[in-house]
C-alpha positions as CSV (number, residue, x, y, z in Angstrom):
1,M,0.0,0.0,0.0
2,T,2.8,2.5,0.9
3,A,4.6,1.7,-2.3
4,Q,1.4,2.5,-4.3
5,V,1.0,5.8,-2.5
6,L,4.6,6.8,-3.2
7,E,4.3,5.7,-6.8
8,N,1.2,7.9,-7.2
9,L,2.9,10.8,-5.6
10,F,5.9,10.5,-7.9
11,A,3.7,10.2,-10.9
12,H,1.7,13.3,-9.9
13,Q,4.9,15.4,-9.4
14,H,6.3,14.2,-12.7
15,N,3.1,15.0,-14.5
16,S,2.8,18.4,-13.0
17,K,6.3,19.2,-14.2
18,E,5.5,18.0,-17.7
19,V,2.2,19.9,-17.7
20,A,3.9,23.2,-16.5
21,W,6.5,22.8,-19.2
22,Q,4.0,22.2,-22.0
23,E,1.9,25.2,-20.9
24,Y,5.0,27.4,-20.9
25,E,5.9,26.3,-24.4
26,A,2.3,26.7,-25.6
27,A,2.2,30.2,-24.1
28,K,5.5,31.2,-25.8
29,Q,4.2,29.9,-29.1
30,H,0.9,31.8,-28.7
31,F,2.8,35.0,-27.9
32,R,5.0,34.6,-31.0
33,E,1.9,34.1,-33.2
34,I,0.3,37.2,-31.8
35,C,3.4,39.2,-32.5
36,R,3.6,37.9,-36.1
37,S,0.0,39.0,-36.8
38,R,0.5,42.4,-35.3
39,V,-1.9,45.2,-36.2
40,I,-0.6,48.5,-35.0
41,G,-3.3,50.8,-33.6
42,D,-6.0,48.1,-33.3
43,P,-7.3,48.0,-29.8
44,E,-8.5,44.4,-30.2
45,H,-5.1,43.3,-31.2
46,H,-3.6,45.2,-28.3
47,Q,-5.8,43.3,-25.9
48,R,-4.9,40.0,-27.5
49,F,-1.2,41.0,-27.2
50,R,-1.6,41.8,-23.5
51,D,-3.5,38.6,-22.8
52,A,-0.8,36.6,-24.5
53,M,1.9,38.4,-22.6
54,D,0.1,37.7,-19.3
55,R,-0.4,34.1,-20.2
56,Q,3.3,33.7,-20.9
57,E,4.3,35.3,-17.7
58,L,2.0,33.2,-15.6
59,A,3.2,30.0,-17.3
60,R,6.8,31.0,-16.7
61,E,6.1,31.6,-13.0
62,A,4.3,28.2,-12.8
63,W,7.3,26.5,-14.5
64,Q,9.7,28.2,-12.1
65,N,7.7,27.2,-9.1
66,V,7.7,23.5,-10.2
67,L,11.5,23.7,-10.6
68,Q,12.0,25.3,-7.2
69,K,9.9,22.6,-5.6
70,E,12.0,20.0,-7.3
71,K,15.2,21.4,-5.9
72,R,13.9,21.0,-2.3
């Protein structure tokens, strides 16, 4: 029973690391796509740009948190 609990805990930690990494990569790609389709002066594009930038920042912070937890 204890081995199963430890195995599940390790799998969850490993999966959270992979999920955080994938979200960070997806956020970076989304930001690049928004920058490529840039429309200067369009308030709607500016909002999409800010949203993409915020998403990338949150994903980066989540990725850093996972890495910091791993070091402990």
